A tleap script that builds the chain and sets N, CA, C and O, in Angstrom:
source leaprc.protein.ff14SB
mol = sequence {
  NMET ALA GLY THR PHE ASP GLY THR ASN THR
  GLN ASN ASN LEU ALA GLY ILE LEU GLU ILE
  GLU TYR PRO ASN ASP LEU ILE ASN ILE TYR
  SER SER TYR GLY PHE THR GLN GLU ASN PHE
  ASN PRO GLU THR GLY PHE ILE PHE ASN LYS
  GLY ILE ASN GLN PHE GLN PHE SER ALA GLY
  TYR ALA PRO ARG PHE ASN ASN GLY LEU LEU
  ARG ARG LEU ARG PHE VAL PRO VAL ASN ILE
  GLU PHE ASP HIE ASP ALA GLN GLY ARG ILE
  THR SER PHE GLU TYR SER ILE MET PRO LEU
  SER VAL THR PHE GLU SER ASN ASP ARG ILE
  ASP PHE GLU PHE SER ARG GLU TYR ASP ARG
  PRO GLU SER ASP PHE THR ILE PHE ASN ASN
  THR VAL ILE LYS GLN CGLY
}
set mol.1.N position { 6.173 16.265 3.566 }
set mol.1.CA position { 7.605 16.132 3.679 }
set mol.1.C position { 7.953 16.311 5.145 }
set mol.1.O position { 7.392 17.160 5.839 }
set mol.2.N position { 8.897 15.487 5.603 }
set mol.2.CA position { 9.362 15.583 6.989 }
set mol.2.C position { 10.862 15.354 7.003 }
set mol.2.O position { 11.412 14.689 6.126 }
set mol.3.N position { 11.507 15.906 7.995 }
set mol.3.CA position { 12.938 15.701 8.163 }
set mol.3.C position { 13.263 15.564 9.629 }
set mol.3.O position { 12.566 16.105 10.488 }
set mol.4.N position { 14.332 14.833 9.911 }
set mol.4.CA position { 14.777 14.709 11.299 }
set mol.4.C position { 16.177 15.302 11.389 }
set mol.4.O position { 17.037 15.040 10.548 }
set mol.5.N position { 16.384 16.097 12.416 }
set mol.5.CA position { 17.646 16.781 12.613 }
set mol.5.C position { 18.084 16.550 14.050 }
set mol.5.O position { 17.579 17.192 14.971 }
set mol.6.N position { 19.031 15.624 14.239 }
set mol.6.CA position { 19.493 15.302 15.590 }
set mol.6.C position { 20.937 15.730 15.833 }
set mol.6.O position { 21.510 15.413 16.875 }
set mol.7.N position { 21.530 16.452 14.876 }
set mol.7.CA position { 22.890 16.937 15.050 }
set mol.7.C position { 23.962 15.982 14.550 }
set mol.7.O position { 25.111 16.390 14.381 }
set mol.8.N position { 23.618 14.718 14.307 }
set mol.8.CA position { 24.620 13.752 13.837 }
set mol.8.C position { 24.529 13.511 12.344 }
set mol.8.O position { 25.559 13.454 11.672 }
set mol.9.N position { 23.325 13.366 11.804 }
set mol.9.CA position { 23.143 13.118 10.377 }
set mol.9.C position { 22.439 14.313 9.750 }
set mol.9.O position { 21.286 14.608 10.063 }
set mol.10.N position { 23.152 14.991 8.862 }
set mol.10.CA position { 22.567 16.180 8.242 }
set mol.10.C position { 22.241 15.976 6.774 }
set mol.10.O position { 21.782 16.905 6.110 }
set mol.11.N position { 22.471 14.774 6.254 }
set mol.11.CA position { 22.130 14.467 4.871 }
set mol.11.C position { 21.295 13.192 4.827 }
set mol.11.O position { 21.372 12.360 5.731 }
set mol.12.N position { 20.501 13.046 3.778 }
set mol.12.CA position { 19.643 11.863 3.586 }
set mol.12.C position { 18.759 11.613 4.803 }
set mol.12.O position { 18.620 10.477 5.256 }
set mol.13.N position { 18.154 12.698 5.335 }
set mol.13.CA position { 17.349 12.593 6.549 }
set mol.13.C position { 15.906 13.050 6.324 }
set mol.13.O position { 15.270 13.588 7.230 }
set mol.14.N position { 15.397 12.829 5.107 }
set mol.14.CA position { 14.050 13.273 4.760 }
set mol.14.C position { 13.135 12.088 4.465 }
set mol.14.O position { 13.582 10.988 4.143 }
set mol.15.N position { 11.848 12.357 4.589 }
set mol.15.CA position { 10.810 11.398 4.191 }
set mol.15.C position { 9.639 12.222 3.660 }
set mol.15.O position { 9.417 13.352 4.095 }
set mol.16.N position { 8.910 11.658 2.737 }
set mol.16.CA position { 7.777 12.398 2.201 }
set mol.16.C position { 6.891 11.526 1.344 }
set mol.16.O position { 7.223 10.379 1.044 }
set mol.17.N position { 5.762 12.082 0.953 }
set mol.17.CA position { 4.814 11.363 0.104 }
set mol.17.C position { 4.066 12.380 -0.760 }
set mol.17.O position { 3.746 13.486 -0.326 }
set mol.18.N position { 3.807 11.968 -1.978 }
set mol.18.CA position { 2.989 12.748 -2.898 }
set mol.18.C position { 1.796 11.878 -3.255 }
set mol.18.O position { 1.964 10.756 -3.732 }
set mol.19.N position { 0.599 12.387 -3.030 }
set mol.19.CA position { -0.623 11.637 -3.319 }
set mol.19.C position { -1.482 12.415 -4.298 }
set mol.19.O position { -1.610 13.637 -4.212 }
set mol.20.N position { -2.063 11.681 -5.225 }
set mol.20.CA position { -3.037 12.250 -6.151 }
set mol.20.C position { -4.249 11.333 -6.113 }
set mol.20.O position { -4.127 10.118 -6.268 }
set mol.21.N position { -5.424 11.928 -5.905 }
set mol.21.CA position { -6.629 11.103 -5.804 }
set mol.21.C position { -7.790 11.793 -6.492 }
set mol.21.O position { -7.951 13.012 -6.423 }
set mol.22.N position { -8.586 10.983 -7.153 }
set mol.22.CA position { -9.856 11.432 -7.712 }
set mol.22.C position { -10.942 10.649 -6.973 }
set mol.22.O position { -11.384 9.605 -7.451 }
set mol.23.N position { -11.376 11.145 -5.809 }
set mol.23.CA position { -12.393 10.431 -5.032 }
set mol.23.C position { -13.783 10.811 -5.530 }
set mol.23.O position { -14.187 11.971 -5.451 }
set mol.24.N position { -14.481 9.857 -6.025 }
set mol.24.CA position { -15.778 10.115 -6.610 }
set mol.24.C position { -16.680 8.945 -6.250 }
set mol.24.O position { -16.185 7.846 -6.002 }
set mol.25.N position { -17.963 9.149 -6.217 }
set mol.25.CA position { -18.888 8.076 -5.876 }
set mol.25.C position { -18.907 6.973 -6.932 }
set mol.25.O position { -19.102 5.805 -6.597 }
set mol.26.N position { -18.709 7.324 -8.184 }
set mol.26.CA position { -18.759 6.335 -9.265 }
set mol.26.C position { -17.379 5.797 -9.619 }
set mol.26.O position { -17.204 4.588 -9.766 }
set mol.27.N position { -16.396 6.688 -9.758 }
set mol.27.CA position { -15.039 6.291 -10.146 }
set mol.27.C position { -14.075 6.804 -9.085 }
set mol.27.O position { -14.150 7.961 -8.670 }
set mol.28.N position { -13.166 5.932 -8.651 }
set mol.28.CA position { -12.176 6.322 -7.660 }
set mol.28.C position { -10.802 5.930 -8.200 }
set mol.28.O position { -10.563 4.767 -8.524 }
set mol.29.N position { -9.902 6.909 -8.294 }
set mol.29.CA position { -8.538 6.663 -8.748 }
set mol.29.C position { -7.596 7.247 -7.708 }
set mol.29.O position { -7.788 8.371 -7.245 }
set mol.30.N position { -6.578 6.477 -7.345 }
set mol.30.CA position { -5.623 6.908 -6.325 }
set mol.30.C position { -4.221 6.500 -6.752 }
set mol.30.O position { -4.011 5.394 -7.248 }
set mol.31.N position { -3.266 7.397 -6.557 }
set mol.31.CA position { -1.869 7.089 -6.816 }
set mol.31.C position { -1.011 7.837 -5.804 }
set mol.31.O position { -1.321 8.967 -5.425 }
set mol.32.N position { 0.074 7.192 -5.371 }
set mol.32.CA position { 0.980 7.860 -4.441 }
set mol.32.C position { 2.397 7.338 -4.633 }
set mol.32.O position { 2.617 6.226 -5.112 }
set mol.33.N position { 3.341 8.176 -4.247 }
set mol.33.CA position { 4.746 7.784 -4.220 }
set mol.33.C position { 5.349 8.376 -2.959 }
set mol.33.O position { 5.295 9.585 -2.736 }
set mol.34.N position { 5.923 7.511 -2.141 }
set mol.34.CA position { 6.528 7.950 -0.890 }
set mol.34.C position { 7.971 7.503 -0.815 }
set mol.34.O position { 8.356 6.505 -1.423 }
set mol.35.N position { 8.763 8.242 -0.068 }
set mol.35.CA position { 10.167 7.883 0.090 }
set mol.35.C position { 10.602 8.110 1.526 }
set mol.35.O position { 10.055 8.958 2.231 }
set mol.36.N position { 11.593 7.341 1.945 }
set mol.36.CA position { 12.215 7.489 3.256 }
set mol.36.C position { 13.710 7.319 3.060 }
set mol.36.O position { 14.158 6.250 2.645 }
set mol.37.N position { 14.475 8.331 3.346 }
set mol.37.CA position { 15.921 8.247 3.170 }
set mol.37.C position { 16.570 7.510 4.339 }
set mol.37.O position { 15.974 7.354 5.405 }
set mol.38.N position { 17.804 7.061 4.113 }
set mol.38.CA position { 18.520 6.208 5.075 }
set mol.38.C position { 18.686 6.830 6.458 }
set mol.38.O position { 18.599 6.118 7.458 }
set mol.39.N position { 18.918 8.123 6.543 }
set mol.39.CA position { 19.183 8.761 7.836 }
set mol.39.C position { 17.955 9.398 8.465 }
set mol.39.O position { 18.072 10.109 9.463 }
set mol.40.N position { 16.771 9.154 7.894 }
set mol.40.CA position { 15.551 9.640 8.530 }
set mol.40.C position { 15.348 8.827 9.801 }
set mol.40.O position { 15.378 7.597 9.763 }
set mol.41.N position { 15.141 9.505 10.924 }
set mol.41.CA position { 15.030 8.838 12.214 }
set mol.41.C position { 13.604 8.987 12.746 }
set mol.41.O position { 13.289 9.992 13.383 }
set mol.42.N position { 12.748 8.009 12.498 }
set mol.42.CA position { 11.338 8.111 12.908 }
set mol.42.C position { 11.143 7.707 14.368 }
set mol.42.O position { 10.635 6.620 14.643 }
set mol.43.N position { 11.533 8.549 15.286 }
set mol.43.CA position { 11.444 8.192 16.701 }
set mol.43.C position { 10.017 8.002 17.182 }
set mol.43.O position { 9.795 7.375 18.218 }
set mol.44.N position { 9.044 8.531 16.449 }
set mol.44.CA position { 7.657 8.331 16.859 }
set mol.44.C position { 7.113 6.987 16.378 }
set mol.44.O position { 6.022 6.588 16.785 }
set mol.45.N position { 7.852 6.281 15.521 }
set mol.45.CA position { 7.486 4.924 15.148 }
set mol.45.C position { 6.564 4.776 13.959 }
set mol.45.O position { 6.048 3.679 13.745 }
set mol.46.N position { 6.324 5.810 13.174 }
set mol.46.CA position { 5.390 5.700 12.057 }
set mol.46.C position { 6.022 5.113 10.799 }
set mol.46.O position { 5.299 4.687 9.898 }
set mol.47.N position { 7.341 5.079 10.716 }
set mol.47.CA position { 8.053 4.539 9.567 }
set mol.47.C position { 8.762 3.268 10.024 }
set mol.47.O position { 9.500 3.293 11.008 }
set mol.48.N position { 8.546 2.165 9.324 }
set mol.48.CA position { 9.139 0.901 9.734 }
set mol.48.C position { 10.429 0.587 8.983 }
set mol.48.O position { 11.349 0.013 9.566 }
set mol.49.N position { 10.518 0.947 7.709 }
set mol.49.CA position { 11.686 0.631 6.907 }
set mol.49.C position { 12.300 1.910 6.358 }
set mol.49.O position { 11.659 2.637 5.600 }
set mol.50.N position { 13.544 2.184 6.741 }
set mol.50.CA position { 14.228 3.354 6.220 }
set mol.50.C position { 14.894 2.996 4.898 }
set mol.50.O position { 15.262 1.844 4.670 }
set mol.51.N position { 15.045 3.998 4.026 }
set mol.51.CA position { 15.688 3.773 2.743 }
set mol.51.C position { 14.804 3.065 1.735 }
set mol.51.O position { 15.306 2.504 0.761 }
set mol.52.N position { 13.506 3.079 1.951 }
set mol.52.CA position { 12.555 2.381 1.078 }
set mol.52.C position { 11.632 3.406 0.431 }
set mol.52.O position { 11.200 4.364 1.072 }
set mol.53.N position { 11.338 3.191 -0.845 }
set mol.53.CA position { 10.388 4.021 -1.578 }
set mol.53.C position { 9.166 3.168 -1.903 }
set mol.53.O position { 9.289 1.965 -2.135 }
set mol.54.N position { 7.991 3.786 -1.919 }
set mol.54.CA position { 6.755 3.023 -2.128 }
set mol.54.C position { 5.898 3.700 -3.197 }
set mol.54.O position { 5.726 4.919 -3.210 }
set mol.55.N position { 5.371 2.869 -4.087 }
set mol.55.CA position { 4.462 3.329 -5.128 }
set mol.55.C position { 3.137 2.598 -4.969 }
set mol.55.O position { 3.123 1.391 -4.730 }
set mol.56.N position { 2.016 3.317 -5.098 }
set mol.56.CA position { 0.681 2.719 -5.051 }
set mol.56.C position { -0.169 3.289 -6.172 }
set mol.56.O position { -0.064 4.464 -6.523 }
set mol.57.N position { -1.017 2.427 -6.726 }
set mol.57.CA position { -1.985 2.873 -7.716 }
set mol.57.C position { -3.216 1.983 -7.607 }
set mol.57.O position { -3.106 0.761 -7.507 }
set mol.58.N position { -4.380 2.607 -7.627 }
set mol.58.CA position { -5.638 1.875 -7.562 }
set mol.58.C position { -6.682 2.621 -8.376 }
set mol.58.O position { -6.711 3.852 -8.401 }
set mol.59.N position { -7.539 1.855 -9.042 }
set mol.59.CA position { -8.643 2.444 -9.795 }
set mol.59.C position { -9.866 1.550 -9.618 }
set mol.59.O position { -9.758 0.325 -9.658 }
set mol.60.N position { -11.013 2.161 -9.425 }
set mol.60.CA position { -12.234 1.394 -9.229 }
set mol.60.C position { -13.457 2.080 -9.813 }
set mol.60.O position { -13.485 3.294 -10.014 }
set mol.61.N position { -14.465 1.262 -10.078 }
set mol.61.CA position { -15.733 1.722 -10.642 }
set mol.61.C position { -16.841 1.116 -9.793 }
set mol.61.O position { -16.854 -0.096 -9.580 }
set mol.62.N position { -17.789 1.947 -9.293 }
set mol.62.CA position { -18.790 1.455 -8.342 }
set mol.62.C position { -20.158 2.087 -8.587 }
set mol.62.O position { -20.515 3.057 -7.918 }
set mol.63.N position { -20.936 1.550 -9.544 }
set mol.63.CA position { -22.274 2.105 -9.769 }
set mol.63.C position { -23.249 1.700 -8.659 }
set mol.63.O position { -23.118 0.632 -8.062 }
set mol.64.N position { -24.216 2.561 -8.399 }
set mol.64.CA position { -25.274 2.298 -7.406 }
set mol.64.C position { -26.566 1.919 -8.111 }
set mol.64.O position { -26.796 2.269 -9.269 }
set mol.65.N position { -27.415 1.183 -7.368 }
set mol.65.CA position { -28.707 0.748 -7.898 }
set mol.65.C position { -29.798 1.022 -6.878 }
set mol.65.O position { -29.529 1.088 -5.679 }
set mol.66.N position { -31.011 1.181 -7.343 }
set mol.66.CA position { -32.171 1.342 -6.465 }
set mol.66.C position { -33.252 0.355 -6.887 }
set mol.66.O position { -34.371 0.747 -7.216 }
set mol.67.N position { -32.904 -0.931 -6.873 }
set mol.67.CA position { -33.887 -1.909 -7.335 }
set mol.67.C position { -34.455 -2.761 -6.199 }
set mol.67.O position { -35.190 -3.713 -6.461 }
set mol.68.N position { -34.132 -2.442 -4.946 }
set mol.68.CA position { -34.704 -3.174 -3.825 }
set mol.68.C position { -33.848 -4.328 -3.328 }
set mol.68.O position { -33.961 -4.704 -2.161 }
set mol.69.N position { -32.997 -4.903 -4.169 }
set mol.69.CA position { -32.130 -6.005 -3.754 }
set mol.69.C position { -30.667 -5.578 -3.704 }
set mol.69.O position { -29.978 -5.821 -2.713 }
set mol.70.N position { -30.199 -4.946 -4.768 }
set mol.70.CA position { -28.805 -4.510 -4.845 }
set mol.70.C position { -28.678 -3.036 -4.503 }
set mol.70.O position { -29.509 -2.213 -4.887 }
set mol.71.N position { -27.626 -2.727 -3.779 }
set mol.71.CA position { -27.329 -1.334 -3.483 }
set mol.71.C position { -26.186 -0.834 -4.369 }
set mol.71.O position { -26.206 0.293 -4.863 }
set mol.72.N position { -25.179 -1.715 -4.557 }
set mol.72.CA position { -24.005 -1.255 -5.303 }
set mol.72.C position { -23.198 -2.439 -5.826 }
set mol.72.O position { -23.097 -3.477 -5.171 }
set mol.73.N position { -22.627 -2.266 -7.013 }
set mol.73.CA position { -21.613 -3.158 -7.550 }
set mol.73.C position { -20.295 -2.408 -7.540 }
set mol.73.O position { -20.268 -1.186 -7.683 }
set mol.74.N position { -19.210 -3.134 -7.373 }
set mol.74.CA position { -17.902 -2.483 -7.364 }
set mol.74.C position { -16.910 -3.338 -8.133 }
set mol.74.O position { -16.861 -4.556 -7.962 }
set mol.75.N position { -16.120 -2.689 -8.982 }
set mol.75.CA position { -15.090 -3.349 -9.773 }
set mol.75.C position { -13.771 -2.614 -9.542 }
set mol.75.O position { -13.713 -1.392 -9.673 }
set mol.76.N position { -12.724 -3.343 -9.203 }
set mol.76.CA position { -11.397 -2.751 -9.040 }
set mol.76.C position { -10.448 -3.540 -9.950 }
set mol.76.O position { -9.895 -4.561 -9.541 }
set mol.77.N position { -10.264 -3.061 -11.185 }
set mol.77.CA position { -9.443 -3.821 -12.126 }
set mol.77.C position { -7.943 -3.767 -11.831 }
set mol.77.O position { -7.187 -4.609 -12.317 }
set mol.78.N position { -7.511 -2.787 -11.042 }
set mol.78.CA position { -6.085 -2.712 -10.710 }
set mol.78.C position { -5.905 -2.094 -9.321 }
set mol.78.O position { -6.466 -1.046 -9.001 }
set mol.79.N position { -5.110 -2.775 -8.522 }
set mol.79.CA position { -4.685 -2.271 -7.219 }
set mol.79.C position { -3.262 -2.791 -7.028 }
set mol.79.O position { -3.061 -3.983 -6.795 }
set mol.80.N position { -2.289 -1.911 -7.126 }
set mol.80.CA position { -0.893 -2.341 -7.082 }
set mol.80.C position { -0.140 -1.509 -6.051 }
set mol.80.O position { -0.383 -0.313 -5.895 }
set mol.81.N position { 0.771 -2.165 -5.358 }
set mol.81.CA position { 1.630 -1.491 -4.389 }
set mol.81.C position { 2.971 -2.198 -4.403 }
set mol.81.O position { 3.033 -3.421 -4.283 }
set mol.82.N position { 4.039 -1.440 -4.548 }
set mol.82.CA position { 5.352 -2.064 -4.419 }
set mol.82.C position { 6.338 -1.125 -3.747 }
set mol.82.O position { 6.253 0.097 -3.873 }
set mol.83.N position { 7.274 -1.729 -3.032 }
set mol.83.CA position { 8.334 -1.019 -2.347 }
set mol.83.C position { 9.654 -1.365 -3.026 }
set mol.83.O position { 9.861 -2.505 -3.440 }
set mol.84.N position { 10.546 -0.382 -3.140 }
set mol.84.CA position { 11.873 -0.667 -3.679 }
set mol.84.C position { 12.915 0.110 -2.893 }
set mol.84.O position { 12.622 1.145 -2.294 }
set mol.85.N position { 14.142 -0.411 -2.908 }
set mol.85.CA position { 15.225 0.247 -2.188 }
set mol.85.C position { 15.893 1.288 -3.083 }
set mol.85.O position { 15.452 1.514 -4.210 }
set mol.86.N position { 16.946 1.918 -2.589 }
set mol.86.CA position { 17.614 2.998 -3.325 }
set mol.86.C position { 18.254 2.517 -4.621 }
set mol.86.O position { 18.472 3.315 -5.533 }
set mol.87.N position { 18.560 1.218 -4.718 }
set mol.87.CA position { 19.129 0.661 -5.937 }
set mol.87.C position { 18.056 0.216 -6.933 }
set mol.87.O position { 18.379 -0.271 -8.016 }
set mol.88.N position { 16.782 0.381 -6.569 }
set mol.88.CA position { 15.689 -0.002 -7.465 }
set mol.88.C position { 15.233 -1.436 -7.329 }
set mol.88.O position { 14.358 -1.866 -8.081 }
set mol.89.N position { 15.794 -2.204 -6.390 }
set mol.89.CA position { 15.379 -3.598 -6.180 }
set mol.89.C position { 14.044 -3.638 -5.440 }
set mol.89.O position { 13.869 -2.975 -4.417 }
set mol.90.N position { 13.116 -4.415 -5.962 }
set mol.90.CA position { 11.802 -4.539 -5.314 }
set mol.90.C position { 11.960 -5.350 -4.040 }
set mol.90.O position { 12.501 -6.456 -4.057 }
set mol.91.N position { 11.478 -4.786 -2.926 }
set mol.91.CA position { 11.555 -5.476 -1.637 }
set mol.91.C position { 10.222 -6.107 -1.254 }
set mol.91.O position { 10.193 -7.101 -0.528 }
set mol.92.N position { 9.123 -5.543 -1.733 }
set mol.92.CA position { 7.812 -6.168 -1.527 }
set mol.92.C position { 6.877 -5.702 -2.633 }
set mol.92.O position { 7.070 -4.645 -3.233 }
set mol.93.N position { 5.853 -6.522 -2.889 }
set mol.93.CA position { 4.973 -6.270 -4.028 }
set mol.93.C position { 3.621 -6.878 -3.711 }
set mol.93.O position { 3.540 -7.987 -3.183 }
set mol.94.N position { 2.563 -6.154 -4.033 }
set mol.94.CA position { 1.208 -6.704 -3.903 }
set mol.94.C position { 0.372 -6.201 -5.068 }
set mol.94.O position { 0.331 -5.007 -5.361 }
set mol.95.N position { -0.291 -7.142 -5.721 }
set mol.95.CA position { -1.168 -6.809 -6.831 }
set mol.95.C position { -2.492 -7.510 -6.582 }
set mol.95.O position { -2.511 -8.692 -6.241 }
set mol.96.N position { -3.589 -6.801 -6.746 }
set mol.96.CA position { -4.888 -7.445 -6.583 }
set mol.96.C position { -5.871 -6.868 -7.586 }
set mol.96.O position { -5.747 -5.730 -8.037 }
set mol.97.N position { -6.849 -7.694 -7.918 }
set mol.97.CA position { -7.976 -7.254 -8.730 }
set mol.97.C position { -9.246 -7.739 -8.047 }
set mol.97.O position { -9.271 -8.807 -7.436 }
set mol.98.N position { -10.274 -6.956 -8.158 }
set mol.98.CA position { -11.578 -7.337 -7.642 }
set mol.98.C position { -12.545 -7.266 -8.825 }
set mol.98.O position { -13.088 -6.205 -9.134 }
set mol.99.N position { -12.752 -8.424 -9.489 }
set mol.99.CA position { -13.633 -8.388 -10.651 }
set mol.99.C position { -15.082 -8.084 -10.287 }
set mol.99.O position { -15.858 -7.634 -11.130 }
set mol.100.N position { -15.450 -8.337 -9.009 }
set mol.100.CA position { -16.821 -8.059 -8.614 }
set mol.100.C position { -16.947 -8.002 -7.104 }
set mol.100.O position { -16.435 -8.860 -6.385 }
set mol.101.N position { -17.638 -6.979 -6.644 }
set mol.101.CA position { -18.063 -6.860 -5.258 }
set mol.101.C position { -19.540 -6.447 -5.302 }
set mol.101.O position { -19.910 -5.502 -5.998 }
set mol.102.N position { -20.362 -7.161 -4.559 }
set mol.102.CA position { -21.809 -6.903 -4.560 }
set mol.102.C position { -22.224 -6.470 -3.160 }
set mol.102.O position { -21.993 -7.189 -2.188 }
set mol.103.N position { -22.835 -5.295 -3.060 }
set mol.103.CA position { -23.404 -4.830 -1.795 }
set mol.103.C position { -24.920 -4.865 -1.931 }
set mol.103.O position { -25.494 -4.263 -2.839 }
set mol.104.N position { -25.555 -5.583 -1.010 }
set mol.104.CA position { -27.004 -5.734 -1.042 }
set mol.104.C position { -27.679 -4.598 -0.279 }
set mol.104.O position { -27.018 -3.852 0.444 }
set mol.105.N position { -28.978 -4.470 -0.437 }
set mol.105.CA position { -29.744 -3.423 0.241 }
set mol.105.C position { -29.593 -3.528 1.758 }
set mol.105.O position { -29.655 -2.512 2.451 }
set mol.106.N position { -29.395 -4.743 2.287 }
set mol.106.CA position { -29.199 -4.954 3.729 }
set mol.106.C position { -27.811 -4.504 4.198 }
set mol.106.O position { -27.517 -4.540 5.393 }
set mol.107.N position { -26.970 -4.086 3.271 }
set mol.107.CA position { -25.584 -3.694 3.488 }
set mol.107.C position { -24.651 -4.886 3.678 }
set mol.107.O position { -23.481 -4.694 4.008 }
set mol.108.N position { -25.137 -6.116 3.479 }
set mol.108.CA position { -24.260 -7.279 3.411 }
set mol.108.C position { -23.477 -7.181 2.111 }
set mol.108.O position { -23.951 -6.613 1.127 }
set mol.109.N position { -22.280 -7.740 2.120 }
set mol.109.CA position { -21.431 -7.599 0.945 }
set mol.109.C position { -20.692 -8.895 0.658 }
set mol.109.O position { -20.264 -9.595 1.576 }
set mol.110.N position { -20.546 -9.210 -0.623 }
set mol.110.CA position { -19.754 -10.348 -1.084 }
set mol.110.C position { -18.697 -9.802 -2.031 }
set mol.110.O position { -19.012 -9.105 -2.995 }
set mol.111.N position { -17.431 -10.129 -1.745 }
set mol.111.CA position { -16.319 -9.690 -2.581 }
set mol.111.C position { -15.655 -10.899 -3.219 }
set mol.111.O position { -15.480 -11.935 -2.577 }
set mol.112.N position { -15.288 -10.761 -4.481 }
set mol.112.CA position { -14.457 -11.727 -5.177 }
set mol.112.C position { -13.152 -10.994 -5.493 }
set mol.112.O position { -13.144 -10.019 -6.244 }
set mol.113.N position { -12.063 -11.469 -4.917 }
set mol.113.CA position { -10.797 -10.771 -5.086 }
set mol.113.C position { -9.670 -11.771 -5.299 }
set mol.113.O position { -9.643 -12.839 -4.689 }
set mol.114.N position { -8.748 -11.409 -6.168 }
set mol.114.CA position { -7.563 -12.213 -6.434 }
set mol.114.C position { -6.353 -11.339 -6.138 }
set mol.114.O position { -6.306 -10.170 -6.519 }
set mol.115.N position { -5.368 -11.928 -5.447 }
set mol.115.CA position { -4.191 -11.126 -5.130 }
set mol.115.C position { -2.936 -11.976 -5.183 }
set mol.115.O position { -2.965 -13.197 -5.032 }
set mol.116.N position { -1.843 -11.284 -5.402 }
set mol.116.CA position { -0.534 -11.919 -5.375 }
set mol.116.C position { 0.379 -11.017 -4.564 }
set mol.116.O position { 0.389 -9.799 -4.739 }
set mol.117.N position { 1.153 -11.640 -3.665 }
set mol.117.CA position { 2.049 -10.880 -2.802 }
set mol.117.C position { 3.447 -11.461 -2.864 }
set mol.117.O position { 3.633 -12.660 -3.070 }
set mol.118.N position { 4.429 -10.589 -2.680 }
set mol.118.CA position { 5.839 -10.972 -2.718 }
set mol.118.C position { 6.566 -10.148 -1.660 }
set mol.118.O position { 6.291 -8.960 -1.496 }
set mol.119.N position { 7.490 -10.777 -0.949 }
set mol.119.CA position { 8.274 -10.080 0.059 }
set mol.119.C position { 9.677 -10.649 0.053 }
set mol.119.O position { 9.846 -11.868 0.015 }
set mol.120.N position { 10.687 -9.796 0.091 }
set mol.120.CA position { 12.086 -10.215 0.125 }
set mol.120.C position { 12.752 -9.594 1.344 }
set mol.120.O position { 13.266 -8.478 1.263 }
set mol.121.N position { 12.749 -10.305 2.486 }
set mol.121.CA position { 13.380 -9.746 3.689 }
set mol.121.C position { 14.891 -9.588 3.493 }
set mol.121.O position { 15.535 -10.433 2.871 }
set mol.122.N position { 15.440 -8.509 4.024 }
set mol.122.CA position { 16.871 -8.227 3.895 }
set mol.122.C position { 17.710 -8.980 4.918 }
set mol.122.O position { 18.916 -9.143 4.730 }
set mol.123.N position { 17.084 -9.442 5.999 }
set mol.123.CA position { 17.820 -10.196 7.009 }
set mol.123.C position { 16.880 -11.212 7.646 }
set mol.123.O position { 15.658 -11.086 7.564 }
set mol.124.N position { 17.477 -12.231 8.287 }
set mol.124.CA position { 16.685 -13.247 8.990 }
set mol.124.C position { 15.896 -12.590 10.118 }
set mol.124.O position { 16.362 -11.634 10.740 }
set mol.125.N position { 14.690 -13.115 10.378 }
set mol.125.CA position { 13.949 -12.649 11.554 }
set mol.125.C position { 13.091 -13.787 12.096 }
set mol.125.O position { 12.688 -14.685 11.357 }
set mol.126.N position { 12.821 -13.733 13.391 }
set mol.126.CA position { 12.076 -14.769 14.097 }
set mol.126.C position { 10.627 -14.330 14.247 }
set mol.126.O position { 10.348 -13.218 14.695 }
set mol.127.N position { 9.684 -15.232 13.860 }
set mol.127.CA position { 8.272 -14.903 14.027 }
set mol.127.C position { 7.645 -15.666 15.188 }
set mol.127.O position { 6.647 -15.218 15.753 }
set mol.128.N position { 8.219 -16.819 15.551 }
set mol.128.CA position { 7.808 -17.588 16.721 }
set mol.128.C position { 9.078 -18.039 17.426 }
set mol.128.O position { 10.180 -17.723 16.977 }
set mol.129.N position { 8.938 -18.767 18.513 }
set mol.129.CA position { 10.102 -19.187 19.300 }
set mol.129.C position { 11.181 -19.855 18.455 }
set mol.129.O position { 12.351 -19.488 18.560 }
set mol.130.N position { 10.819 -20.824 17.623 }
set mol.130.CA position { 11.807 -21.568 16.848 }
set mol.130.C position { 11.585 -21.443 15.344 }
set mol.130.O position { 12.106 -22.257 14.581 }
set mol.131.N position { 10.833 -20.458 14.906 }
set mol.131.CA position { 10.546 -20.283 13.487 }
set mol.131.C position { 11.247 -19.034 12.980 }
set mol.131.O position { 10.936 -17.918 13.396 }
set mol.132.N position { 12.198 -19.238 12.074 }
set mol.132.CA position { 12.983 -18.145 11.530 }
set mol.132.C position { 12.699 -18.015 10.043 }
set mol.132.O position { 12.729 -19.006 9.313 }
set mol.133.N position { 12.428 -16.815 9.599 }
set mol.133.CA position { 12.290 -16.524 8.179 }
set mol.133.C position { 13.655 -16.069 7.690 }
set mol.133.O position { 14.213 -15.100 8.205 }
set mol.134.N position { 14.188 -16.763 6.705 }
set mol.134.CA position { 15.529 -16.458 6.175 }
set mol.134.C position { 15.488 -15.268 5.233 }
set mol.134.O position { 14.464 -15.015 4.598 }
set mol.135.N position { 16.572 -14.548 5.136 }
set mol.135.CA position { 16.648 -13.398 4.228 }
set mol.135.C position { 16.461 -13.845 2.783 }
set mol.135.O position { 16.735 -14.994 2.437 }
set mol.136.N position { 16.000 -12.943 1.963 }
set mol.136.CA position { 15.823 -13.230 0.541 }
set mol.136.C position { 14.519 -13.907 0.250 }
set mol.136.O position { 14.227 -14.212 -0.906 }
savepdb mol mol.pdb
quit
């Protein structure tokens, strides 16, 4: 939890995150929920969007092998992250699954991953000289 106190805004000036993780060599589960209130002033630059809440959840299974060719298989059936504003409207969303990741004894790795992403900008912004991304 963090708060900013600059003498002008004394309410809605907090940010924080709660994380729960089960880090294990075979099974890894992670979940977090973070929030940033409207008057939080991140002068150090670590927070990009004020007034946004973020939820993350990921679960994976990764057995190891000692057969000379394969070192590890990895499966991530769910990896989800979404941001929403104070009214509950989703501002960005990412969902991915990794049905298979193969790590060889040489430590080379092949991943098969599917993902879907969504973003709803609140205002127009320019990414190149004449390229503008419209709000919504």
